[in-house]
C-alpha positions as CSV (number, residue, x, y, z in Angstrom):
1,M,0.0,0.0,0.0
2,D,1.6,3.3,-1.1
3,D,0.9,6.7,0.3
4,Q,-1.9,7.6,-2.0
5,Q,-3.7,4.2,-1.4
6,F,-3.2,4.7,2.3
7,R,-4.7,8.2,2.2
8,K,-7.8,6.9,0.3
9,A,-8.1,4.0,2.8
10,G,-7.8,6.4,5.7
11,I,-10.6,8.6,4.3
12,W,-12.7,5.5,3.8
13,A,-12.1,4.4,7.4
14,I,-13.1,7.8,8.9
15,D,-16.2,7.9,6.6
16,Y,-17.1,4.4,7.8
17,F,-16.9,5.5,11.4
18,I,-19.2,8.4,10.8
19,N,-21.7,6.4,8.8
20,Y,-21.6,3.5,11.2
21,M,-22.4,5.8,14.2
22,N,-25.1,7.7,12.2
23,G,-26.8,4.5,11.2
24,I,-26.2,2.4,14.3
25,R,-29.8,2.7,15.5
26,D,-30.9,0.8,12.3
27,R,-28.8,-2.2,13.3
28,N,-30.0,-4.9,15.7
29,V,-27.8,-4.5,18.8
30,L,-27.4,-8.3,19.1
31,P,-26.2,-10.5,16.3
32,S,-28.1,-13.4,14.8
33,V,-25.2,-15.9,14.5
34,E,-24.3,-19.2,16.0
35,P,-21.0,-20.1,17.6
36,G,-18.5,-20.9,14.9
37,Y,-20.2,-18.9,12.2
38,L,-17.0,-17.1,11.1
39,Q,-15.0,-20.3,10.7
40,K,-17.5,-21.4,8.1
41,R,-17.2,-18.2,6.2
42,L,-13.5,-17.5,6.1
43,P,-10.6,-19.6,4.5
44,H,-8.8,-21.9,6.8
45,E,-5.4,-20.5,5.8
46,A,-3.9,-17.0,5.2
47,P,-3.6,-16.0,1.5
48,E,-0.3,-16.7,-0.2
49,E,-0.6,-13.6,-2.4
50,P,-1.4,-10.0,-1.2
51,E,-5.1,-9.0,-1.5
52,S,-6.3,-5.5,-2.3
53,W,-7.7,-3.1,0.2
54,Q,-11.1,-3.2,-1.5
55,T,-11.2,-7.0,-1.2
56,V,-10.4,-6.9,2.5
57,V,-12.8,-4.2,3.5
58,A,-15.6,-5.8,1.5
59,D,-15.5,-8.6,4.0
60,I,-16.2,-6.2,6.9
61,E,-19.9,-5.8,6.2
62,E,-20.1,-9.3,4.6
63,H,-18.6,-11.4,7.4
64,I,-17.5,-9.3,10.4
65,M,-20.4,-7.0,11.1
66,P,-23.0,-9.9,11.2
67,G,-21.1,-11.1,14.3
68,I,-20.7,-7.8,16.1
69,T,-22.6,-6.9,19.2
70,H,-22.9,-3.1,18.9
71,W,-21.6,-1.8,22.2
72,H,-22.0,1.8,21.2
73,S,-25.6,1.5,20.0
74,P,-28.1,3.7,22.0
75,H,-30.0,0.4,22.5
76,F,-27.1,-1.3,24.3
77,H,-28.0,-1.3,28.0
78,A,-25.9,-4.3,29.3
79,Y,-22.9,-4.4,31.6
80,F,-21.6,-0.9,31.9
81,T,-20.9,1.9,29.5
82,T,-17.8,1.5,27.4
83,A,-16.5,4.8,26.1
84,Q,-15.9,6.0,22.6
85,S,-15.5,9.4,21.0
86,P,-14.0,11.0,17.9
87,P,-11.2,12.7,19.8
88,A,-10.1,9.4,21.4
89,L,-10.3,7.7,18.0
90,L,-8.1,10.3,16.4
91,A,-5.6,10.1,19.3
92,D,-5.5,6.3,18.8
93,I,-4.6,6.8,15.2
94,L,-1.8,9.1,16.1
95,S,-0.6,6.8,18.9
96,S,-0.4,4.0,16.3
97,T,1.4,6.3,14.0
98,I,4.1,7.1,16.5
99,A,4.0,3.4,17.7
100,C,6.5,3.9,20.5
101,I,7.0,1.4,23.3
102,G,7.2,3.7,26.4
103,F,8.8,1.4,29.0
104,T,11.4,4.0,30.2
105,W,11.7,7.7,30.0
106,I,14.4,7.6,27.4
107,A,12.4,5.1,25.3
108,S,10.1,8.1,24.5
109,P,10.2,11.0,26.9
110,A,6.9,12.5,25.7
111,C,5.1,9.2,26.3
112,T,6.2,9.2,29.9
113,E,5.8,12.8,30.7
114,L,2.4,13.2,29.1
115,E,1.2,10.3,31.1
116,M,2.4,12.0,34.3
117,I,0.7,15.3,33.3
118,T,-2.7,13.7,32.3
119,M,-2.8,11.6,35.5
120,D,-2.2,14.8,37.5
121,W,-4.9,16.6,35.5
122,L,-7.4,13.8,36.1
123,G,-6.5,13.5,39.8
124,K,-7.2,17.2,40.3
125,M,-10.5,16.9,38.4
126,L,-11.5,14.2,40.8
127,R,-10.1,16.1,43.8
128,L,-7.9,13.2,44.8
129,P,-5.6,13.7,47.8
130,D,-2.3,15.5,47.0
131,H,-0.3,12.4,47.9
132,F,-1.5,10.8,44.6
133,L,-0.2,13.6,42.4
134,F,3.3,13.8,40.9
135,S,3.3,17.6,41.2
136,S,2.8,17.4,45.0
137,G,6.3,16.0,45.5
138,L,4.9,13.7,48.2
139,G,6.1,10.5,46.6
140,G,3.0,9.3,44.9
141,G,1.8,9.3,41.3
142,G,-0.4,7.8,38.7
143,V,-0.1,5.3,35.8
144,I,-2.4,4.1,33.0
145,Q,-3.0,0.4,33.0
146,G,-5.0,-1.6,30.5
147,T,-8.0,-2.5,32.8
148,A,-9.2,-2.3,36.4
149,S,-8.3,-6.0,36.7
150,E,-4.6,-5.1,36.1
151,S,-4.8,-2.1,38.5
152,T,-6.2,-4.3,41.3
153,H,-3.7,-7.1,40.5
154,M,-0.7,-4.7,40.7
155,S,-2.0,-3.1,43.9
156,L,-2.4,-6.4,45.6
157,L,1.0,-7.5,44.5
158,A,2.5,-4.3,45.9
159,A,0.6,-4.7,49.1
160,K,1.8,-8.3,49.4
161,A,5.4,-7.4,48.9
162,K,5.1,-4.6,51.5
163,A,3.4,-6.8,54.0
164,V,6.0,-9.5,53.8
165,T,8.8,-6.9,54.2
166,T,7.1,-5.2,57.2
167,L,6.3,-8.5,59.0
168,L,9.8,-9.9,58.5
169,K,11.3,-6.7,59.9
170,A,9.0,-7.0,63.0
171,N,9.5,-10.8,63.3
172,P,13.0,-11.7,62.1
173,H,12.6,-15.3,63.1
174,W,9.7,-15.8,60.7
175,K,10.1,-17.2,57.2
176,A,8.8,-15.3,54.2
177,A,7.1,-18.4,52.8
178,D,5.2,-18.9,56.0
179,I,4.1,-15.3,55.9
180,R,2.9,-15.4,52.3
181,D,0.8,-18.5,53.1
182,R,-1.1,-16.7,55.8
183,L,-1.8,-13.4,54.1
184,V,-5.5,-12.4,53.5
185,V,-7.1,-9.7,51.4
186,Y,-10.7,-8.6,52.1
187,A,-13.5,-7.4,49.8
188,S,-17.2,-7.3,49.7
189,D,-19.1,-10.3,48.3
190,Q,-20.5,-7.7,45.8
191,A,-17.0,-6.8,44.6
192,H,-16.2,-7.5,40.9
193,S,-14.9,-10.9,40.1
194,S,-11.6,-9.3,39.0
195,V,-10.8,-8.7,42.7
196,E,-11.0,-12.4,43.6
197,R,-9.1,-13.2,40.4
198,A,-6.4,-10.7,41.2
199,A,-6.0,-12.3,44.6
200,L,-5.8,-15.7,43.0
201,L,-3.1,-14.6,40.5
202,A,-1.2,-13.0,43.4
203,C,-1.5,-16.2,45.5
204,I,-3.3,-14.4,48.3
205,R,-6.3,-15.8,50.2
206,C,-9.4,-13.7,49.5
207,H,-12.1,-13.4,52.2
208,L,-15.3,-12.1,50.7
209,V,-17.2,-10.2,53.4
210,K,-21.0,-10.4,53.4
211,A,-22.5,-7.1,52.3
212,N,-25.4,-5.4,54.1
213,E,-28.6,-6.9,52.7
214,E,-30.4,-3.6,52.3
215,T,-27.6,-1.4,51.0
216,L,-25.3,-4.1,49.6
217,A,-22.4,-2.1,51.0
218,M,-19.6,-3.6,52.9
219,K,-19.8,-2.3,56.5
220,A,-16.8,-1.4,58.6
221,V,-18.3,-3.1,61.7
222,T,-18.8,-6.4,59.8
223,L,-15.3,-6.1,58.3
224,A,-13.7,-5.5,61.6
225,K,-15.3,-8.6,63.1
226,V,-14.1,-10.8,60.1
227,I,-10.6,-9.4,60.4
228,E,-10.5,-10.1,64.2
229,D,-11.8,-13.6,63.7
230,D,-9.1,-14.3,61.0
231,R,-6.4,-13.0,63.3
232,Q,-7.6,-15.4,66.0
233,L,-7.2,-18.2,63.5
234,G,-3.6,-17.3,62.8
235,F,-4.1,-15.5,59.5
236,L,-2.3,-12.3,58.6
237,P,-4.7,-9.6,57.2
238,M,-2.8,-7.4,54.7
239,A,-5.2,-5.5,52.5
240,V,-8.8,-4.4,51.9
241,V,-10.4,-3.7,48.5
242,V,-13.3,-1.2,48.8
243,T,-15.7,-0.9,45.8
244,L,-17.3,2.4,44.9
245,G,-20.1,1.4,42.5
246,T,-20.4,-2.3,42.4
247,T,-21.1,-4.1,39.1
248,N,-24.4,-5.7,40.2
249,T,-26.1,-2.6,41.6
250,V,-23.7,0.3,41.9
251,A,-23.5,-0.1,45.7
252,F,-20.9,1.9,47.6
253,D,-18.9,0.3,50.4
254,E,-18.4,2.4,53.6
255,L,-15.1,4.0,52.5
256,D,-15.3,6.8,55.1
257,H,-15.5,4.2,57.9
258,I,-13.4,1.4,56.4
259,G,-10.5,3.9,55.8
260,P,-9.9,4.6,59.5
261,L,-10.2,0.9,60.2
262,C,-7.5,0.1,57.7
263,A,-5.3,2.8,59.2
264,K,-5.8,1.4,62.6
265,E,-5.1,-2.2,61.5
266,K,-2.2,-1.1,59.2
267,L,-3.8,-2.7,56.2
268,W,-3.3,-1.6,52.6
269,L,-6.5,0.1,51.3
270,H,-7.2,-0.2,47.6
271,V,-10.3,1.6,46.1
272,D,-11.9,0.2,43.0
273,A,-14.1,2.8,41.3
274,A,-13.8,1.4,37.8
275,Y,-17.3,2.6,36.8
276,A,-18.3,5.2,39.3
277,G,-15.0,7.0,39.3
278,A,-15.7,9.3,36.4
279,A,-18.8,10.6,38.1
280,F,-16.6,12.2,40.8
281,I,-15.6,15.0,38.5
282,C,-19.1,16.3,39.2
283,P,-19.3,18.1,42.6
284,E,-22.7,16.6,43.4
285,F,-21.3,13.1,43.3
286,R,-18.0,13.9,45.0
287,P,-19.4,13.0,48.5
288,L,-19.5,9.4,47.4
289,L,-15.7,9.5,47.5
290,A,-15.5,10.5,51.1
291,G,-12.6,8.7,52.9
292,V,-10.4,8.4,49.8
293,E,-7.6,10.2,51.8
294,Y,-7.0,6.8,53.6
295,A,-6.4,4.9,50.3
296,D,-3.0,3.6,49.4
297,S,-4.1,3.0,45.8
298,Y,-7.1,4.1,43.8
299,N,-8.3,3.2,40.3
300,S,-11.1,4.2,37.9
301,N,-11.7,3.6,34.2
302,P,-11.9,6.5,31.8
303,H,-12.6,3.9,29.1
304,K,-16.0,3.3,30.8
305,W,-17.7,6.6,31.4
306,M,-15.3,9.4,30.3
307,L,-15.4,9.1,26.5
308,V,-11.9,7.5,26.2
309,N,-11.7,4.5,23.9
310,F,-10.7,1.2,25.5
311,D,-8.2,0.6,27.0
312,C,-7.4,3.2,29.6
313,S,-7.5,2.4,33.4
314,T,-6.1,5.0,35.6
315,L,-4.3,3.9,38.8
316,W,-2.9,6.2,41.5
317,I,-0.6,5.0,44.3
318,R,0.4,6.8,47.5
319,H,4.1,5.7,47.5
320,R,5.5,5.0,44.1
321,E,8.4,3.1,45.7
322,D,6.0,0.4,46.7
323,F,5.7,-0.4,43.0
324,E,9.2,0.3,42.0
325,N,10.7,-1.8,44.8
326,A,8.4,-4.7,44.5
327,F,8.7,-5.2,40.7
328,K,12.1,-3.9,39.8
329,V,14.2,-6.0,37.5
330,D,17.0,-4.0,36.0
331,P,19.1,-5.5,33.2
332,L,21.7,-3.3,31.6
333,Y,19.9,-3.1,28.2
334,L,17.0,-1.3,29.9
335,R,19.0,1.2,32.0
336,H,19.7,4.8,31.0
337,P,21.6,7.8,32.3
338,F,18.4,9.6,33.6
339,E,17.4,6.8,36.0
340,G,16.7,8.0,39.6
341,S,15.3,11.4,38.4
342,E,11.8,12.5,39.1
343,M,10.7,10.9,35.9
344,P,9.4,7.3,36.5
345,D,10.3,4.3,34.4
346,Y,6.8,2.9,34.0
347,R,8.2,-0.6,33.3
348,H,8.3,-0.9,37.1
349,W,4.6,0.0,37.4
350,G,3.0,-2.9,35.6
351,V,3.2,-6.4,34.4
352,P,4.1,-5.7,30.7
353,L,7.4,-4.2,29.7
354,G,6.1,-2.6,26.6
355,R,3.5,0.1,26.9
356,R,1.2,1.9,24.4
357,F,1.0,5.7,24.2
358,R,-2.4,5.6,26.0
359,S,-2.2,9.0,27.6
360,L,-2.5,10.7,24.2
361,K,-6.2,9.8,23.9
362,L,-6.9,10.8,27.5
363,W,-5.2,14.2,26.8
364,F,-7.2,14.7,23.6
365,V,-10.5,14.0,25.4
366,M,-9.8,16.2,28.3
367,R,-8.8,19.1,26.1
368,M,-11.5,18.8,23.4
369,Y,-14.4,18.2,25.8
370,G,-13.1,20.2,28.7
371,V,-14.2,19.5,32.3
372,K,-17.6,21.0,31.7
373,G,-18.3,18.9,28.6
374,L,-17.4,15.7,30.5
375,Q,-19.6,16.8,33.4
376,E,-22.5,17.4,31.1
377,Y,-22.1,14.0,29.5
378,I,-22.2,12.2,32.9
379,R,-25.1,14.2,34.1
380,K,-27.0,13.4,31.0
381,S,-26.5,9.7,31.5
382,V,-27.7,9.9,35.1
383,A,-30.8,11.9,34.0
384,L,-31.6,9.3,31.3
385,A,-31.4,6.5,33.9
386,K,-33.8,8.5,36.1
387,E,-36.2,8.7,33.2
388,F,-36.2,4.9,32.8
389,E,-36.5,4.5,36.6
390,H,-39.6,6.7,36.5
391,M,-41.2,4.5,33.8
392,I,-40.7,1.5,35.9
393,Q,-42.2,3.2,38.9
394,Q,-45.3,4.1,37.0
395,D,-46.1,0.5,36.0
396,E,-47.4,-1.6,38.9
397,R,-46.2,-4.8,37.3
398,F,-42.6,-3.8,37.9
399,E,-40.5,-2.8,40.9
400,I,-37.3,-0.9,41.5
401,V,-35.0,-3.2,43.5
402,F,-32.3,-0.7,44.5
403,P,-32.3,3.1,44.3
404,T,-30.8,4.5,41.1
405,T,-27.6,6.4,42.1
406,L,-25.8,6.9,38.8
407,G,-26.5,5.4,35.3
408,L,-27.8,2.0,36.3
409,V,-31.4,1.0,37.0
410,C,-32.0,-2.3,38.8
411,F,-35.6,-3.6,38.5
412,R,-37.6,-6.7,38.1
413,Y,-41.0,-7.9,37.1
414,K,-43.2,-8.6,40.2
415,G,-43.1,-12.4,39.7
416,T,-40.8,-15.3,40.1
417,N,-37.2,-15.5,39.1
418,R,-38.2,-17.9,36.3
419,E,-40.6,-15.3,34.9
420,N,-37.9,-12.5,35.1
421,K,-35.4,-14.8,33.3
422,M,-38.0,-15.6,30.7
423,L,-38.8,-11.9,30.3
424,L,-35.2,-11.2,29.5
425,E,-35.0,-14.1,27.1
426,K,-38.1,-12.7,25.2
427,V,-36.6,-9.3,25.0
428,H,-33.3,-10.6,23.7
429,E,-35.0,-12.8,21.1
430,R,-36.0,-9.7,19.2
431,K,-32.3,-8.5,19.1
432,K,-33.4,-4.9,19.5
433,I,-32.0,-4.0,22.9
434,F,-29.5,-5.7,25.2
435,L,-29.7,-5.9,29.0
436,S,-27.8,-8.0,31.5
437,P,-29.0,-9.6,34.7
438,C,-27.6,-10.2,38.1
439,E,-28.7,-12.2,41.1
440,V,-28.6,-10.7,44.6
441,N,-29.9,-12.3,47.8
442,G,-31.6,-15.0,45.7
443,R,-33.5,-12.6,43.4
444,Y,-33.0,-12.5,39.7
445,I,-32.7,-8.8,38.8
446,L,-32.6,-7.0,35.4
447,R,-30.0,-4.3,34.9
448,F,-30.6,-1.3,32.6
449,A,-27.5,0.7,32.1
450,I,-27.1,3.9,30.1
451,C,-24.2,3.1,27.8
452,G,-24.2,4.7,24.4
453,R,-22.7,8.2,23.8
454,L,-25.6,8.9,21.5
455,T,-28.4,7.7,23.8
456,E,-31.4,10.1,24.0
457,T,-34.9,10.1,25.6
458,T,-36.3,8.5,22.4
459,D,-34.0,5.6,23.0
460,I,-35.3,5.1,26.5
461,L,-38.8,5.1,25.2
462,F,-37.8,2.6,22.6
463,A,-36.3,0.4,25.3
464,W,-39.4,0.7,27.4
465,S,-41.5,-0.4,24.4
466,E,-39.3,-3.4,23.8
467,L,-39.5,-4.4,27.4
468,L,-43.3,-4.3,27.3
469,T,-43.3,-6.3,24.1
470,G,-41.1,-8.9,25.8
471,L,-43.4,-8.8,28.8
472,H,-46.5,-9.5,26.7
473,A,-44.6,-12.4,25.0
474,M,-43.6,-13.8,28.4
475,I,-47.1,-13.6,29.8
476,T,-48.6,-15.2,26.7
477,E,-46.2,-18.1,26.8
478,T,-46.6,-18.5,30.5
479,T,-50.4,-18.5,30.3
480,K,-50.3,-21.0,27.4
481,T,-47.9,-23.3,29.4
482,C,-50.2,-23.2,32.4
483,V,-53.3,-24.0,30.3
484,D,-51.4,-26.9,28.7
485,E,-50.2,-28.2,32.0
486,E,-53.7,-28.0,33.5
487,Q,-55.1,-29.9,30.6
488,Q,-52.5,-32.6,30.9
489,L,-53.2,-32.7,34.7
490,N,-56.9,-33.1,34.1
491,E,-56.4,-35.8,31.5
492,G,-54.0,-37.6,33.8
493,A,-56.4,-37.4,36.7
494,L,-59.2,-38.9,34.7
495,D,-57.0,-41.8,33.6
496,N,-56.1,-42.4,37.3
497,A,-59.7,-42.2,38.2
498,V,-60.7,-44.9,35.7
499,W,-57.9,-47.2,37.2
500,A,-59.0,-46.4,40.7
501,E,-62.6,-47.1,40.0
502,K,-61.7,-50.7,39.4
503,H,-59.0,-51.2,42.0
504,C,-59.4,-48.7,44.9
505,L,-61.3,-47.1,47.6
506,V,-61.0,-43.4,48.3
507,E,-60.6,-41.9,51.8
508,R,-61.6,-38.2,51.9
509,L,-59.2,-36.2,54.1
510,P,-60.5,-33.7,56.6
511,L,-61.7,-30.3,55.5
512,P,-62.3,-27.1,57.5
513,G,-65.7,-27.4,59.3
514,D,-65.5,-31.2,59.6
515,K,-66.3,-32.5,63.1
516,P,-63.8,-34.9,64.8
517,N,-64.1,-38.5,63.7
518,E,-66.8,-37.6,61.1
519,F,-64.6,-36.9,58.0
520,S,-63.5,-40.4,57.0
521,L,-65.6,-41.7,54.2
522,Y,-64.6,-44.7,52.3
523,S,-66.5,-45.1,49.1
524,R,-66.3,-46.5,45.6
525,I,-65.2,-43.7,43.2
526,T,-66.1,-43.2,39.6
527,A,-64.1,-41.4,36.9
528,T,-66.6,-38.6,36.8
529,S,-66.7,-38.0,40.5
530,I,-62.9,-38.1,41.2
531,H,-62.6,-34.3,41.1
532,K,-65.5,-33.8,43.6
533,V,-63.9,-35.8,46.4
534,G,-61.6,-33.0,47.5
535,P,-58.3,-33.7,49.4
536,A,-58.0,-37.4,49.4
537,R,-55.8,-40.4,49.3
538,I,-56.4,-43.5,47.2
539,L,-56.1,-46.8,49.1
540,Q,-55.1,-49.7,46.8
541,R,-57.2,-52.7,47.9
542,N,-54.6,-55.4,47.6
543,T,-51.5,-53.7,49.0
544,G,-52.8,-50.8,51.1
545,S,-50.4,-48.4,49.4
546,C,-51.5,-44.8,48.7
547,L,-51.7,-42.5,45.7
548,A,-52.1,-38.9,46.7
549,F,-53.7,-36.3,44.4
C-alpha cells in the first residue's frame, strides 16, 4: 500500500466510522449468528498472495459485522458503559502512527511525561488527595493500566510485597514463605470478580465479606469482626479492597468508615471505582468518594464513562516506591543515564514491559471536551437513567429493587425468578435491545445501564416499548404453558380415576368445618366423581399403598 492508497483507505475508514455511528440505530444491537459462524465463512489459511484493500474491506460488512454486538448503540444497556468518541479515536490513530513502546523515560520522553501530566490533571479533576499527584512531591503518582483488573492485581502484588517486608522486619525469626501462606485480602461479596481473580493470581487468600442486605455495602463493623476472627485463626490480614459502584447494583462500600479501620489495622487500602470514578468529576457526586484520603491505591476507568476508547484504566498510588521496589528487575539493556530522576520508568509499574501511548487519547478527550463537557455527559447519562426508573415506577407490574444512584437501573417484574429470566429471554429474542441480569440475595434482577454516547430520551422510550413487548410475549407463553399443564393434569387425573374405579377405595381427608371423627368416608369412586372428592388419598385394595392427588 503506497501513500496515495493509504490516504484513500484512511478517508474510507473515517467515513465508515461516521456512517456507522449515524446508522447504528438501524442495526440490531445483538447479532443473529451461532458459535463458529465465522470459521464457516473464512478460509482456513492465510492467503499466499497479497489481497487488495477493496477485497479486504468488502469482508467487513459481509462477514465481520454480522457477528458484532454493537456496544455503542443507543440500544445497548448491558454491563456498563464503554467509552468511545472522535477525539479518542483520532488520538489512537496518532498513537499507532508514533508506535512507541514507552517502558522507560528515554524510550520516549513525551510518552512518559504526558502520562504524568494527564494523570495529575485527572487527579485534580477528581479532587484526589495530594499524595496521589506527581506535582505534589509527596512521593505518589499515577499510571495508566489496561484494565481495572490489572490495576487491582498490581495493587495487591505491591501490598503483598510490602506486608512481607514489614512482617519480616518485625519478626526476624519468621520465614517469608510462611508469611505469604497466611496473608489475607478482604473485599465485599458484591465486589467485581476481578478482585477475587487478582488475589488468585497474586497467590493471596481472598475473604469475601457479606455485604449489608439492604444497601449491599460492605460495612466497617462487619469487616472489623471478620478481620479479628481471622487473626484469632492465625491468618495475617494485609489489604482491603473497597468498591465504589459495584457491578451488580452500583452499591458503595463504607469507605469513610473502612478507611480509618485500615489505618488502625495497618492494612493496605485499595479503592476500586472502575465505573463510578468518572462521576466524581461532578461536585454533586464527589461526597460518594469521602474517605479516599485513607487509600494507598485508587483506580477508575476513563474507558468506561469518560469518552476515552478502550483501553485506559487509571491507577494512583500513595508511595511510588511500593511499586518500584516490588517489581524492579534492572538488566543493563534497559538502563539509561536519567534513572533516579523525578521521571518514573513505567516498566516498574505494571506487568508488561512494553506500553502503548495511552495518555494521548486521555489528553485529547480532556482538552476537546473540557471538564464542563465531560460533566454534562455524565449528568445526561444519570438523567436518562432516572427517566427509565420513572417509567418502571409508573407500572405496577414492575418494581425498583435498589435506588438508582448513577447510570444503572435495577428492576424486576413482580413475579418469580423464572418469569424474570423468561422476560429477558423474550426481550433478547428480538435483538433490538440488550440488557444484562444479576442475582442478589436469591433474586433475579434486570440491569438497565445507560451506555451509548448517542443515547437520548427517544431511545429510553424505545427500550421501554421493547420491554413491554417482551413482557407480553412472556405472559402469553406462561399462560399457554399453564393451560397446557392444567389440561394434561386433568387428562391424567381422569386416567387415574378410571384405574382407581376398578381397584381402589378413596378416603376423603379432613376439610375445614368437619367434626372430629366424622370426616373419614370410604367409598367407591367413579371417573366422573374423582374431582369432587376433595383432598383425598387413594387406598389400593390389595396392597394398602396410597396414591395422593
